[in-house]
C-alpha positions in Angstrom: -7.5 4.9 -56.5 -4.4 7.1 -56.5 -1.4 5.9 -54.5 -0.7 8.0 -51.4 2.7 9.5 -50.9 3.7 8.7 -47.3 6.0 11.7 -47.2 3.1 14.0 -48.2 1.0 12.8 -45.2 4.0 13.2 -42.9 4.6 16.7 -44.1 0.9 17.5 -43.5 1.3 16.3 -39.9 4.5 18.4 -39.4 2.7 21.5 -40.7 0.5 21.2 -37.6 3.4 21.6 -35.3 5.0 24.9 -34.2 7.0 26.4 -37.0 10.1 26.6 -34.8 10.1 22.9 -33.9 13.6 22.6 -35.3 15.0 25.5 -33.3 13.3 24.3 -30.1 15.1 21.0 -30.4 18.5 22.6 -30.3 17.4 25.0 -27.5 16.4 22.0 -25.4 19.6 20.1 -26.3 17.9 17.0 -27.7 20.0 17.8 -30.8 23.5 19.2 -30.9 25.3 20.4 -34.0 28.6 19.7 -32.3 27.9 15.9 -31.7 30.4 14.0 -33.9 29.1 11.1 -36.0 25.5 11.8 -35.0 23.1 9.7 -37.1 20.1 12.0 -36.4 20.9 15.6 -37.0 17.4 17.2 -37.6 14.3 17.5 -35.5 12.0 16.1 -38.2 13.8 12.7 -38.0 13.9 12.8 -34.2 10.2 13.5 -34.1 9.5 10.7 -36.6 11.2 8.2 -34.2 9.4 9.6 -31.1 5.9 10.0 -32.5 5.9 6.7 -34.3 7.0 4.9 -31.1 4.3 6.7 -29.1 1.5 7.2 -31.6 1.5 3.7 -33.1 2.3 2.1 -29.7 5.3 0.4 -31.2 8.0 -1.0 -28.9 11.4 0.6 -29.3 12.8 -2.3 -31.3 10.0 -2.3 -33.9 10.2 1.5 -34.2 13.9 1.7 -35.0 13.8 -1.4 -37.3 10.9 0.0 -39.3 12.5 3.4 -39.8 15.8 1.8 -40.7 14.3 -0.5 -43.3 12.4 2.5 -44.8 15.6 4.2 -45.5 16.0 6.2 -42.3 19.0 6.2 -39.9 20.0 2.9 -38.4 20.0 3.4 -34.6 19.6 1.1 -31.6 16.6 0.8 -29.4 18.9 2.0 -26.5 19.5 5.2 -28.5 15.7 5.8 -28.8 15.1 5.1 -25.1 17.9 7.6 -24.2 16.3 10.3 -26.4 12.9 9.6 -24.8 14.4 10.2 -21.4 15.7 13.5 -22.5 12.9 14.7 -24.8 10.2 15.7 -22.3 11.2 19.4 -21.9 11.3 19.7 -25.7 8.0 18.0 -26.2 6.5 20.1 -23.4 7.7 23.2 -25.2 5.9 22.1 -28.4 2.7 21.5 -26.4 2.9 24.9 -24.8 3.5 26.6 -28.1 0.5 24.8 -29.7 -1.8 25.7 -26.9 -0.7 29.3 -26.8 -1.4 29.6 -30.5 -5.0 28.6 -29.9 -5.7 31.2 -27.2 -6.8 34.8 -27.5 -10.2 34.3 -29.3 -13.1 36.7 -28.9 -15.0 36.5 -25.6 -18.5 35.1 -26.0 -21.1 37.8 -25.3 -23.7 35.4 -23.8 -21.6 35.0 -20.7 -21.4 38.7 -19.7 -18.0 39.2 -21.3 -16.4 36.2 -19.6 -14.3 33.7 -21.5 -15.4 30.4 -19.9 -12.6 27.9 -19.4 -12.7 24.7 -17.4 -9.9 22.5 -16.0 -9.5 19.1 -14.6 -6.9 16.4 -13.9 -6.9 12.8 -14.9 -4.6 10.0 -13.8 -3.1 7.5 -16.3 -2.0 4.0 -15.3 -0.1 1.5 -17.4 -1.0 -2.2 -17.7 -0.7 -4.1 -14.5 0.0 -0.9 -12.4 -1.4 -0.9 -8.9 -1.7 2.9 -8.8 -1.5 5.9 -11.0 1.7 6.4 -13.0 1.2 9.9 -14.3 -1.3 12.7 -14.3 -2.7 15.0 -17.0 -3.8 18.5 -16.3 -5.8 20.3 -19.0 -7.6 23.6 -19.5 -10.4 23.7 -22.1 -11.9 26.8 -23.6 -15.6 26.1 -23.7 -17.0 28.2 -26.5 -14.9 26.3 -29.1 -13.6 23.3 -27.2 -9.9 24.3 -27.7 -7.3 23.0 -25.3 -5.7 26.2 -23.9 -3.1 24.6 -21.8 -2.1 21.1 -20.8 0.6 19.7 -18.5 1.9 16.3 -17.8 3.3 15.5 -14.3 4.0 12.5 -12.2 1.1 11.1 -10.2 2.5 12.6 -7.0 1.7 16.1 -8.2 -1.9 17.0 -7.4 -4.5 19.3 -8.8 -4.1 23.0 -8.2 -5.3 26.3 -9.9 -1.8 27.6 -9.4 -0.4 25.3 -12.1 -1.6 27.7 -14.8 -1.5 31.4 -15.7 -4.9 32.9 -16.1 -6.1 35.9 -18.2 -8.3 38.8 -17.2 -12.0 38.3 -17.7 -11.7 34.5 -17.7 -14.1 32.5 -15.7 -12.3 29.4 -14.4 -14.7 26.5 -13.8 -13.4 23.6 -11.7 -14.4 20.7 -9.5 -14.0 20.5 -5.7 -10.4 19.2 -6.1 -9.4 22.8 -6.9 -11.6 24.4 -4.2 -9.1 26.0 -1.8 -8.2 29.6 -0.8 -4.6 29.7 -2.2 -5.8 28.6 -5.6 -8.7 31.0 -5.7 -6.4 33.9 -4.6 -4.0 33.0 -7.4 -6.8 33.2 -10.0 -8.0 36.5 -8.7 -4.5 37.9 -8.7 -4.5 37.5 -12.5 -7.7 39.4 -13.0 -9.8 36.2 -13.6 -12.7 34.8 -11.6 -13.6 31.3 -10.3 -16.6 29.1 -10.2 -15.8 26.0 -8.2 -17.7 23.1 -6.6 -17.4 23.6 -2.8 -15.1 21.4 -0.8 -16.4 21.8 2.7 -13.1 20.6 4.3 -10.7 22.6 2.1 -12.7 25.8 1.6 -14.2 27.2 4.8 -16.7 30.0 3.9 -17.8 32.9 6.1 -20.9 34.9 6.0 -21.3 38.7 5.9 -21.3 38.8 9.7 -17.9 37.1 9.8 -19.1 33.9 11.3 -18.2 30.6 9.6 -21.1 29.1 7.6 -21.9 25.5 8.3 -22.6 24.6 4.7 -24.6 21.4 5.4 -26.8 23.2 7.9 -27.3 26.0 5.3 -28.2 23.4 2.6 -30.8 21.8 4.9 -32.7 25.1 4.8 -33.0 25.1 1.0 -36.6 24.7 -0.2 -37.7 23.1 -3.5 -35.2 22.8 -6.3 -34.5 26.5 -7.0 -31.0 27.9 -6.7 -30.3 30.0 -3.6 -27.3 32.2 -2.8 -25.8 34.2 0.0 -22.9 36.6 0.3 -19.8 34.8 1.5 -16.0 35.1 1.6 -13.0 32.8 2.1 -9.7 33.6 3.8 -6.5 33.4 1.9 -3.6 32.8 4.2 -0.6 35.1 3.5 2.7 34.1 5.3 3.7 36.8 7.8 0.4 38.8 7.4 -3.2 38.5 8.3 -5.4 36.3 6.1 -6.9 38.2 3.2 -10.7 37.9 2.6 -11.7 36.9 -0.9 -15.4 38.0 -1.3 -17.8 35.9 -3.3 -21.1 34.1 -3.2 -22.2 30.7 -1.9 -24.7 29.1 -4.3 -26.7 26.0 -3.5 -29.5 23.9 -5.0 -31.2 20.7 -3.8 -31.1 17.9 -6.3 -34.2 16.1 -7.4 -34.4 12.7 -5.6 -33.4 10.5 -8.7 -30.3 12.6 -9.2 -29.6 12.7 -5.5 -29.8 8.9 -5.3 -27.3 8.6 -8.2 -25.0 11.0 -6.4 -25.1 9.1 -3.2 -24.4 5.9 -5.0 -21.3 7.4 -6.6 -20.1 8.5 -3.1 -20.6 5.0 -1.8 -18.5 3.5 -4.6 -15.7 6.1 -4.2 -15.5 6.0 -0.4 -16.5 2.4 0.2 -16.7 1.4 3.9 -15.3 4.8 5.0 -18.3 6.8 3.7 -20.0 9.0 6.4 -23.6 10.0 6.8 -22.7 13.7 6.2 -21.0 12.7 2.9 -24.2 10.9 1.8 -26.4 13.8 2.8 -24.1 16.4 1.1 -24.4 14.4 -2.2 -28.0 15.5 -2.4 -27.0 19.1 -3.0 -24.9 21.1 -5.4 -22.9 23.8 -3.7 -20.7 26.3 -5.5 -18.5 29.2 -4.6 -17.9 31.9 -7.1 -16.2 35.3 -7.1 -18.3 36.5 -10.1 -20.5 39.5 -9.2 -24.2 38.8 -9.3 -24.7 41.8 -11.5 -22.9 39.9 -14.3 -24.1 36.3 -13.7 -27.0 35.3 -11.5 -27.4 32.0 -9.7 -29.1 30.3 -12.6 -26.4 31.4 -15.0 -23.7 30.2 -12.6 -25.3 26.8 -12.4 -25.6 26.6 -16.2 -22.0 27.5 -16.6 -20.8 24.9 -14.1 -22.8 22.2 -16.0 -20.5 22.8 -19.0 -17.5 21.5 -17.0 -18.1 18.0 -18.1 -16.6 18.9 -21.5 -13.1 18.6 -20.2 -13.9 15.2 -18.9 -15.0 14.2 -22.4 -11.7 15.5 -23.7 -9.9 13.1 -21.4 -12.1 10.3 -22.5 -11.5 11.0 -26.2 -7.7 11.0 -25.6 -7.8 7.8 -23.5 -10.1 5.8 -25.7 -9.1 6.9 -29.2 -5.4 7.9 -28.7 -4.6 5.2 -26.1 -3.1 7.4 -23.5 -3.3 4.5 -21.1 -0.9 2.2 -22.9 2.1 3.3 -20.9 5.1 1.2 -22.1 7.3 1.1 -19.0 7.7 2.1 -15.4 10.4 4.8 -15.4 9.0 8.1 -14.3 11.1 10.2 -16.7 10.1 8.1 -19.8 6.5 7.8 -18.7 6.1 11.6 -18.5 8.0 12.0 -21.8 5.9 9.4 -23.5 2.6 10.9 -22.3 3.7 14.4 -23.3 4.3 13.1 -26.8 0.8 11.6 -26.7 -0.6 15.0 -25.7 1.2 16.5 -28.7 -0.4 14.1 -31.0 -3.8 14.7 -29.3 -3.4 18.4 -30.0 -2.5 17.7 -33.7 -5.7 15.6 -33.8 -7.8 18.5 -32.5 -6.1 21.0 -34.8 -6.7 18.8 -37.9 -10.3 18.3 -37.0 -10.9 22.0 -36.3 -9.3 23.0 -39.6 -11.3 20.5 -41.6 -14.6 21.6 -40.1 -13.9 25.3 -39.9 -15.8 26.2 -43.1 -18.9 24.6 -41.7 -18.9 26.4 -38.3 -21.6 28.9 -37.8 -21.1 32.3 -36.3 -23.4 31.4 -33.5 -21.6 28.3 -32.3 -18.0 29.2 -33.2 -17.2 25.6 -32.4 -16.4 23.5 -35.5 -15.1 20.5 -33.6 -18.0 20.6 -31.2 -20.4 19.4 -33.8 -19.3 15.7 -33.8 -16.0 15.6 -31.8 -16.0 11.9 -31.0 -17.0 10.8 -34.5 -14.5 13.1 -36.2 -11.6 12.2 -34.0 -12.4 8.5 -34.4 -11.9 8.9 -38.2 -8.9 11.1 -38.0 -6.8 9.3 -35.5 -6.0 6.2 -37.7 -5.1 8.6 -40.5 -2.6 10.4 -38.3 -1.1 7.0 -37.3 -0.7 6.1 -41.0 1.0 9.4 -41.6 3.6 8.5 -38.9 4.5 5.2 -40.6 7.3 5.5 -43.1 6.0 2.4 -45.1 2.8 1.7 -46.9 1.1 -1.6 -46.9 2.2 -2.6 -50.5 5.8 -1.9 -49.6 5.6 -3.4 -46.2 4.9 -6.9 -47.6 8.3 -6.7 -49.3 10.1 -5.2 -46.4 8.8 -7.4 -43.5 11.4 -10.2 -44.0 14.2 -7.6 -43.8 12.6 -6.0 -40.7 12.4 -9.4 -39.1 16.1 -10.0 -39.7 16.9 -6.6 -38.0 14.8 -7.6 -35.0 16.5 -10.9 -34.8 19.9 -9.1 -34.7 18.6 -6.8 -31.9 17.3 -9.7 -29.9 20.6 -11.6 -30.2 23.6 -11.3 -27.8 25.7 -8.1 -27.4 27.7 -6.9 -30.4 31.5 -7.3 -30.3 31.9 -3.5 -30.1 29.6 -3.5 -27.0 31.7 -6.2 -25.3 35.0 -4.4 -26.0 33.6 -1.1 -24.7 32.5 -2.9 -21.5 35.9 -4.5 -21.1 37.7 -1.1 -21.6 35.5 0.5 -18.9 36.2 -2.4 -16.5 40.0 -2.6 -17.2 41.1 0.1 -14.6 39.4 -1.9 -11.8 40.8 -5.3 -12.6 43.8 -6.7 -10.6 47.0 -6.7 -12.6 
């Protein structure tokens, strides 16, 4: 078996990043040509530190020691932590560029000219956390399972359709967390349409006669398990003006009893002792609101489109289970968001490598190379990507480990004389003379 050049694998990974990754580093001031005595002067080296720390889940000390012993710059773990705190805008710019490069594909004809996209949010919690530490927001294009956009925020920022910019003739499919008039109005203002699970509290709907529709009463009138619809509109509040009506359709279907029982059990688990009888009854129905004209997608097609939304949830599961998005290393909000953004960047690299590898086998009918076996493919590729991040190979590491251990011992020791003198110099003006 031929020996693998670690630099070749690393260059392959870099080729998946935006071509202007070096220029973006200077624009976002994570690098500066004017810094005197800077040990890291190029974006490639900076990204090697960040992505190795994040991708391989290595602590700061092990990261800087490994790179130093492999011939890279000798920096402290404090330096890397400082760069992580400042790198989030730069990493977010790389993510935004990569997702923008994957957009703009042809619209699938089978959905009446609409490009189907779905979005969702998912919280991430570190070990021992009592609540969520951060939140991922992702938009997935359904006909080829490409991530069109992704954002990383603190856990305090909720789910909203207004977080993203939409394109004309997109059909945005979302769960009830996005079901509110301001978000729907935002999507329509960009020439797109929505298909959302109805949130009875956040999205009041009105009938053609102007009266508010009591959705649960309306659902009780559904017969059998065939989809039913009626014309409806929601009111978008506009500050200083009258509310603007947003016309659409209310779609409902009664679930078969086995599925309804499962839905009621989910509600019980989520709500606990606070669950109400109306919530349990509502779980037996699927109710949607859409702005799509019935001349383009009828009720059956709308329900079929909504069922595709689970693909974005699978994307989150792949990222969390294979890429370890839940191994947050600390509790600072700025470094948590930066760390998670770097994880997303590697997740996009993973998707891009998989799509490129399987592209020759994609059929014109599916147009979805990665959709064939996404879980199995990413399960193979992720360890290879981690190995590309490492500056050492196993045969060399056996010789280098003692030296790496010595470096770690030095880092774990007391403060260096230079650090003590710097501290004393800073304290000197405040000491009594």
